[in-house]
N, C-alpha and C positions, 0 to 999 in steps of 0.2 A: 696159618703160618705167615710171618712177615715176608714180604716180597723183596728180595735183594735187587731184582731188576728195577722195581719201583723206587728203591732207595737210590740206585745209580741215576735214574732219571731225575729224581728230586735234586741231586747234586748238580747234574748237568744244567737243569733249569734255574739253579740258584734258589730253590724253594726251601728256605731254612726250616719253616714250620713242619713241612711234610718230612724232611730229612730227619729232624729230631724225633717226630712221632713214630716213624718206622723203626728208627734205631732203638728207641725205648721199648716199642712193642716186641722187637726181636730179642732184646735183653730179657724182657719179662717172660718170653716164651722159652728161654733157655737156649737160644741159638748160640752157637760157638762164636765168641767175640772175634776170632780170627776170620771167620767167614763173613761176618758183618763188615769188617774192615776191608778185606780183599775183594769179596764178590760184590759188595755194595758201594762203599765209599771210594775205594781206590779205583774200582771199575769206572765210576763216574768221572773221576779226575783224570784218569788215563785217556778217556774219550775226549775230554776237553783239551788235554795236552796235545793229542794227535791233530785235532782240528786247529788248534792255535798254531802249531808248526806249519800247517798247510794254509795259513792265513784265511781260514773259514770262520774263525771267531777271533775277537780282539780282546785287549786287556780288560775292558769293563766286564765282559762275560766271564773271563777267567777269575777276576776278583769276586764276582757274585757267587760263582760255583765254589770257590775256595772258602768263602764265608759260610756257606751252607755246610760244607764238610767240617769246618772248624767247630760250628755249633754242635754237630752230631758227635764229633770226636771228644768234646768236653764230657759227655756222659758215657762214652765208650772207653776212654782211656783207663779209668780205674778198673774196668772189667778185663781189659787187655793185660794190665799189670797183675791182676789176681790170677789170670790164666797162664801167666808166664810167657806171654807172646813177646818175642824179641823184635826190635826194629831191624830193618834190613841193613841199616848202617847209621852212623852218627856223624852229622855235619855241622859246621859252624859257618855262618855267612855274615859278612859285614862290608860296609862301604869304607874305602880307604881314607886316610888322613887328608883333610882339606876339602873333602867332598861331602855334601849334606844330602845328596839325592838318595831316596830310599824306595821308589816305586819298583825299580828293577830288582833290588835286593829282596823286597817283600814278596814279589812274584816268585822268585826262585825258592824262597823259604816255603811258600804255600805249595808249590809244585813238588818240592822234596817231601814235605809232610804228606802230601797227597799220594806219594809213591811209597809211603811206609818208613821214611827216615825219621829219626829223632833229630831235631834241629835246634841249635843255639843261635839266637839272633844277637850278633855282636854289636849292632847299632850302626851309626854313621860317624864319619870323621874319626875313625879308629886308627890309632898309631900302631906302628910295627910292634912296639913293645907290648901294647895291649893285646894285639892278636896273639902273640906268643904266650902271654900270661893266661889269656882265656882258653887257648888251646890246651895248655897244660892242665888247667883247672878242670875242664870239661871232659878230657880224655877223648876228644873228637878224633875221627879218622880222616876227615877231609876238611880243608879250609877253603871257603869260597870268597874271593875278593871282587868287589864291584866298584866301577868308576864310570861316571858319565862325562867328566871333563877331561880334555886332553892334558890340561895343566896338572891333574892329579895322577895321571898314569905312572909317573916315576915313583910314586908312593907304593905302587904294586911291587916294583922291583926291590925297593927297600924292605918291604914286608917279607917277600919271599926269601931274600937273603937272610933276614933276621930269623925266620923259621928254620932255615937250613943250618944256620950257625948255632941255633939253640939245641940242635940234636934231637928234637922231637920227631917221632915217626908219623908224619901226616902227609897226605897228598894235597896239592894245591891246585885250585881252579880259578880262572879269571874270566870276567865278562863285563859287558857294558858297551854303550854305543860306539866309542872310538877304538875298541879293542879288536885285535885280529889274531888269527892263529900264528902269524909271523911274529907278532909282539910277544905272545905267550912263549914261543920257542926261544926268542931272544933273551927273555928275563928268567928262563928256567922253570916256568910253571908246568905242572904235570898235565894240565888240561885247559881247554878253552871251549866256551859254548856261546853261540850267537843269540840264543834266547832261553827263556826260563824252562821250556819243555825239553830242549836239548841238554840243558844243565843236568836234568835227571838222568838222561841216558849216559852222559859223560861220567857223572858221579858213580853210577852203577858199574860202568866199565872200569873206572879206576880202582874200585873196591872189589871187582871180580864177582859181583852179585847179579843174578838174573833179573 
């Protein structure tokens, strides 16, 4: 039998080859795709997320682990779809207009995927209108806005206002180096997170999923 603990460890170590091999072996043996996802892949990313929040691992380790999970997910996703496994939620994440930074955004996307979310990457330098359009198209439940520059922070307020004015029912979350809880409260965001791992907790909290 394929070992889910070994799969978690492969993700934690960023061992793409082993993660893919164990995932394929588990699929070939008829292991429940949901078990492969939750007990193996998500288990590994959750461990990395906890250690990242505690400053015990850093961005390079998170990226390496996330890549290993991504490679395994590429062969697992069709099986999850066949089995009718639903994502825990649907999120869209993008960097606001005027800002081209994407490392933080990409980390949040990887951590959300690692927690079982379906995620739409809206890209960088995204206008308020584009966020609204993409949110409507994708049917997302939560929109995450990222900014690294203080000069682009006002674009978050513009985007949140546009989302509210459009009447679409989504939760909004913001984050990035200059962002604070006070700023999130000021502009009417539903949530704020200081780092990528905390973003997962906040997204689950906003959607009421465990």
